[in-house]
C-alpha positions in Angstrom: 56.9 -99.9 -83.8 57.1 -99.1 -80.1 56.7 -95.4 -79.4 60.0 -95.4 -77.4 62.0 -97.5 -79.8 64.6 -95.9 -82.0 65.4 -97.5 -85.4 68.9 -97.1 -86.7 69.5 -97.9 -90.4 73.0 -98.8 -91.6 74.9 -100.7 -94.3 77.7 -103.1 -93.6 80.4 -103.6 -96.2 81.4 -107.2 -96.8 83.9 -106.8 -99.6 83.9 -109.2 -102.4 81.7 -112.1 -101.3 81.9 -115.6 -102.9 78.5 -117.1 -103.6 77.4 -120.7 -103.6 76.5 -120.4 -107.3 80.2 -119.8 -108.1 80.0 -116.1 -108.7 81.6 -113.4 -106.6 79.5 -110.5 -105.4 81.8 -107.4 -105.7 81.7 -104.9 -102.9 78.8 -106.7 -101.2 76.6 -104.5 -99.0 74.2 -105.8 -96.3 71.5 -103.3 -95.2 70.2 -103.6 -91.7 68.1 -101.9 -89.0 68.7 -102.0 -85.3 66.0 -101.4 -82.7 66.9 -101.6 -79.0 70.2 -101.8 -77.3 72.8 -104.6 -77.1 73.5 -105.5 -73.5 77.0 -105.8 -72.0 77.0 -109.5 -72.3 76.0 -109.4 -76.0 73.4 -111.9 -75.2 70.1 -110.2 -76.1 70.3 -109.9 -79.9 67.3 -111.2 -81.9 67.9 -111.5 -85.7 65.0 -110.9 -88.1 65.8 -111.8 -91.7 63.7 -110.0 -94.2 60.9 -111.6 -96.3 60.2 -111.4 -100.1 60.1 -107.8 -101.2 60.7 -106.4 -97.8 63.4 -103.9 -96.8 64.5 -103.7 -93.1 62.3 -100.8 -92.3 59.2 -102.7 -93.5 59.6 -105.1 -90.6 60.2 -102.5 -87.9 56.5 -102.9 -86.9 57.5 -106.1 -85.1 59.2 -104.0 -82.4 56.5 -103.7 -79.7 53.6 -105.8 -80.9 55.7 -109.0 -81.3 59.3 -108.4 -80.1 60.0 -106.3 -77.0 62.6 -103.6 -77.9 63.1 -102.7 -74.2 64.5 -106.1 -73.5 66.0 -107.2 -76.8 68.3 -105.7 -79.4 66.4 -106.4 -82.6 68.5 -106.6 -85.8 66.5 -106.7 -89.1 68.8 -107.9 -91.9 67.9 -107.3 -95.5 68.5 -110.3 -97.8 70.4 -109.8 -101.1 68.2 -108.8 -104.0 65.7 -106.7 -102.0 66.9 -103.3 -103.3 68.5 -102.2 -100.1 71.3 -104.9 -99.7 73.3 -105.7 -102.9 70.9 -106.3 -105.7 70.7 -106.5 -109.5 69.4 -102.9 -109.5 72.7 -101.8 -108.1 74.6 -103.3 -111.0 76.2 -105.7 -108.5 74.7 -108.9 -109.7 72.8 -110.5 -112.5 69.9 -113.1 -112.7 69.8 -116.8 -113.2 70.0 -116.3 -117.0 73.6 -115.1 -116.4 74.4 -117.7 -113.7 73.5 -115.6 -110.7 71.4 -117.3 -108.0 71.8 -116.1 -104.4 71.0 -118.9 -102.0 69.9 -118.5 -98.4 73.3 -120.0 -97.4 74.7 -116.8 -98.9 72.3 -114.6 -96.9 73.2 -116.5 -93.7 76.9 -116.2 -94.4 76.5 -112.4 -94.8 74.3 -112.2 -91.6 76.9 -114.1 -89.6 79.6 -111.7 -90.6 77.4 -108.7 -89.8 76.6 -110.0 -86.3 80.3 -110.9 -85.6 81.9 -107.8 -87.2 79.4 -105.1 -86.1 77.9 -106.5 -82.8 80.5 -109.1 -81.7 77.8 -111.7 -81.5 78.2 -115.3 -82.5 75.3 -117.0 -80.7 71.7 -115.9 -80.9 68.9 -116.4 -78.4 66.3 -116.2 -81.2 65.9 -115.9 -84.9 62.4 -114.7 -85.9 61.4 -115.0 -89.5 58.2 -114.7 -91.5 57.9 -116.2 -95.1 61.3 -116.0 -96.7 62.6 -114.9 -93.3 61.4 -118.2 -91.9 63.3 -119.9 -94.7 66.5 -118.2 -93.5 65.8 -119.1 -89.9 65.6 -122.8 -90.9 68.9 -122.4 -92.9 70.7 -120.9 -89.9 69.5 -123.7 -87.5 70.5 -126.4 -89.9 73.9 -125.1 -90.9 74.9 -123.6 -87.6 73.1 -125.5 -84.9 75.6 -124.4 -82.2 75.0 -120.7 -82.9 71.2 -120.7 -82.6 69.3 -121.2 -79.3 65.8 -120.7 -80.7 64.0 -120.1 -83.9 60.4 -118.9 -84.6 59.4 -119.7 -88.2 56.1 -118.1 -89.2 54.4 -119.0 -92.5 57.5 -120.5 -94.2 58.9 -123.9 -94.9 62.4 -125.5 -94.9 62.2 -126.4 -98.6 60.2 -124.9 -101.4 57.5 -127.4 -102.2 56.6 -128.4 -105.8 53.3 -126.5 -105.6 55.0 -123.4 -104.1 57.5 -123.7 -106.9 54.8 -123.4 -109.5 53.6 -120.2 -107.9 57.1 -118.7 -108.0 57.5 -119.7 -111.6 54.2 -118.1 -112.6 55.4 -114.8 -111.1 58.7 -115.0 -112.9 56.9 -115.8 -116.2 54.6 -112.9 -115.7 57.6 -110.5 -115.7 59.7 -112.2 -118.3 56.8 -112.5 -120.7 56.5 -108.8 -120.8 57.4 -107.3 -124.2 60.2 -105.2 -122.6 62.1 -108.2 -121.3 65.4 -108.6 -123.1 66.7 -111.9 -121.7 68.6 -110.3 -118.8 66.7 -107.2 -117.9 64.1 -104.8 -119.3 64.4 -102.1 -122.0 61.5 -100.2 -120.3 59.4 -100.7 -117.2 57.3 -103.9 -117.6 54.0 -102.3 -116.7 51.8 -105.1 -118.1 54.1 -107.8 -116.6 53.9 -106.1 -113.2 50.1 -106.0 -113.4 49.9 -109.7 -114.2 52.4 -110.4 -111.5 50.3 -108.4 -108.9 47.2 -110.3 -109.9 48.9 -113.7 -109.4 50.6 -112.7 -106.2 47.5 -111.3 -104.5 45.3 -114.2 -105.5 47.6 -116.5 -103.5 48.7 -114.2 -100.7 45.2 -113.7 -99.3 42.5 -116.3 -98.7 39.2 -116.9 -100.4 37.2 -115.7 -97.4 39.3 -112.5 -97.4 38.4 -111.7 -101.0 34.7 -112.6 -100.4 34.7 -109.9 -97.7 35.9 -107.1 -99.9 33.5 -104.2 -100.6 35.3 -103.1 -103.8 35.9 -105.1 -107.0 39.0 -107.4 -106.7 40.6 -105.6 -109.7 40.4 -102.2 -107.9 41.7 -103.8 -104.7 44.8 -105.2 -106.5 45.4 -101.9 -108.3 45.3 -99.8 -105.2 46.6 -102.1 -102.5 49.1 -104.5 -104.1 50.5 -103.1 -107.3 52.2 -100.0 -105.7 54.1 -102.3 -103.4 55.8 -104.1 -106.3 56.1 -101.0 -108.5 58.6 -99.6 -105.9 61.0 -102.4 -106.8 63.2 -102.8 -109.8 61.7 -105.8 -111.6 65.1 -107.4 -111.8 65.2 -107.4 -108.0 61.8 -109.1 -107.9 63.2 -111.8 -110.1 66.4 -112.3 -108.1 64.4 -112.8 -104.9 62.2 -115.3 -106.7 65.3 -117.2 -107.8 66.4 -117.4 -104.1 62.9 -118.6 -103.2 63.0 -121.2 -105.9 66.4 -122.5 -104.9 65.5 -122.8 -101.2 66.2 -126.2 -99.7 68.0 -126.6 -96.4 68.9 -130.1 -97.3 70.3 -129.2 -100.8 68.3 -131.9 -102.5 69.0 -134.5 -99.8 67.0 -136.0 -97.0 65.0 -133.1 -95.6 63.8 -134.9 -92.4 67.4 -135.8 -91.6 68.6 -132.3 -92.1 65.8 -130.9 -89.8 66.6 -133.6 -87.3 70.0 -132.0 -86.7 68.5 -128.8 -85.5 69.3 -128.2 -81.8 67.4 -124.9 -81.4 64.1 -124.8 -79.6 61.7 -124.3 -82.4 58.2 -122.8 -82.8 56.6 -123.3 -86.2 53.7 -121.0 -86.8 51.3 -121.8 -89.6 48.5 -119.6 -91.0 45.2 -121.4 -91.1 44.4 -120.1 -94.5 47.9 -119.8 -96.0 47.9 -120.9 -99.6 51.7 -120.6 -100.1 52.7 -122.6 -97.0 49.7 -124.7 -95.9 49.4 -126.1 -92.4 50.2 -129.7 -93.6 53.6 -128.6 -95.0 54.5 -126.7 -91.8 53.3 -129.6 -89.7 55.7 -132.0 -91.6 58.7 -129.7 -91.0 57.7 -129.3 -87.3 57.5 -133.1 -86.8 61.0 -133.6 -88.1 62.6 -131.1 -85.7 63.3 -132.5 -82.2 61.0 -130.9 -79.7 59.5 -128.4 -82.1 56.0 -127.0 -81.3 53.5 -126.3 -84.1 51.0 -123.4 -83.7 48.2 -122.5 -86.0 47.3 -118.8 -86.3 43.6 -118.5 -87.1 43.3 -115.8 -89.7 41.5 -115.2 -93.0 44.3 -113.0 -94.2 46.0 -116.1 -95.6 49.7 -115.8 -95.9 49.6 -112.3 -94.6 48.6 -113.5 -91.1 52.2 -112.8 -90.0 52.7 -109.4 -91.5 51.6 -105.9 -90.4 48.1 -106.4 -91.9 47.4 -108.9 -89.1 44.9 -108.0 -86.5 45.8 -106.9 -82.9 44.7 -110.3 -81.7 46.9 -112.1 -84.2 49.9 -110.0 -83.2 49.2 -110.7 -79.6 49.1 -114.5 -80.4 52.5 -114.1 -82.1 53.9 -112.2 -79.1 52.7 -114.9 -76.7 54.3 -117.6 -78.8 57.6 -115.7 -78.9 57.6 -114.8 -75.2 56.8 -118.5 -74.3 59.7 -119.7 -76.5 62.1 -117.2 -75.0 61.2 -118.3 -71.5 62.1 -121.9 -72.3 65.7 -123.0 -71.7 67.7 -123.5 -74.9 69.0 -126.9 -76.0 72.3 -125.3 -77.2 
């Protein structure tokens, strides 16, 4: 984060929130982080939805390297299930086994209320999202085209592909196959399930060239660099976020190209050259369906992690250039 930027963490109470799955989330809470100042015209707010497993402070690194906090008011909004906003670990919601599936439409509805009720903002100059954050940016632009001037979607797609769905299902199975799973939660920490989960996640999140470059055995690398990140989460929250990922489809099972064709926002789609979750071809197809969208390919052996804080300074500078160029272009809205 920029040395001069100040991050302010807060919770916004949404009351009882009806969800698309038919459940009502009691006393819903949305966690968010604000970096930078809102101008008098309320016209400089950039929304950053969180990615899988991320809490708002995990994305504060964007302020400075990618997004200018001196010019923009950056609001990082935590999606439901991430352990900071309302999540199964709070006792506020269950899992798909109990009929609970939070959709990105639910996350977007909560974010719209946050922006209107706290900031008085109803139109956004930019939504910037990486991974599941990109999924939410697409959802915003499809459902509320008049409210979004620009989106920058990094390493994420508008619909979870069949191949990506298999990946998510394997992670879910790793956790629910643990002997402590009881059908709706865990009787004890699923240590073996989490280790299997971390092995699967890491093998897809980074590229083959990345693993060839490691000095230590891959088992040690996963144990030291990946497992702790997931152990900090309640495993029920990990499953809830997977269910949101699995359900992601801006077209709700309909014509995806037609849904994307309704987007009015100026759009930058950024693919990672070695991303195994969201390959270049999938992002290129999304980009081609959006009027005037530009496709960029970030050359990186980090794989899916090309857009997160592990990325190199050069990669971050490339992202900054893409964002700055997008913001200089007049909006269609």
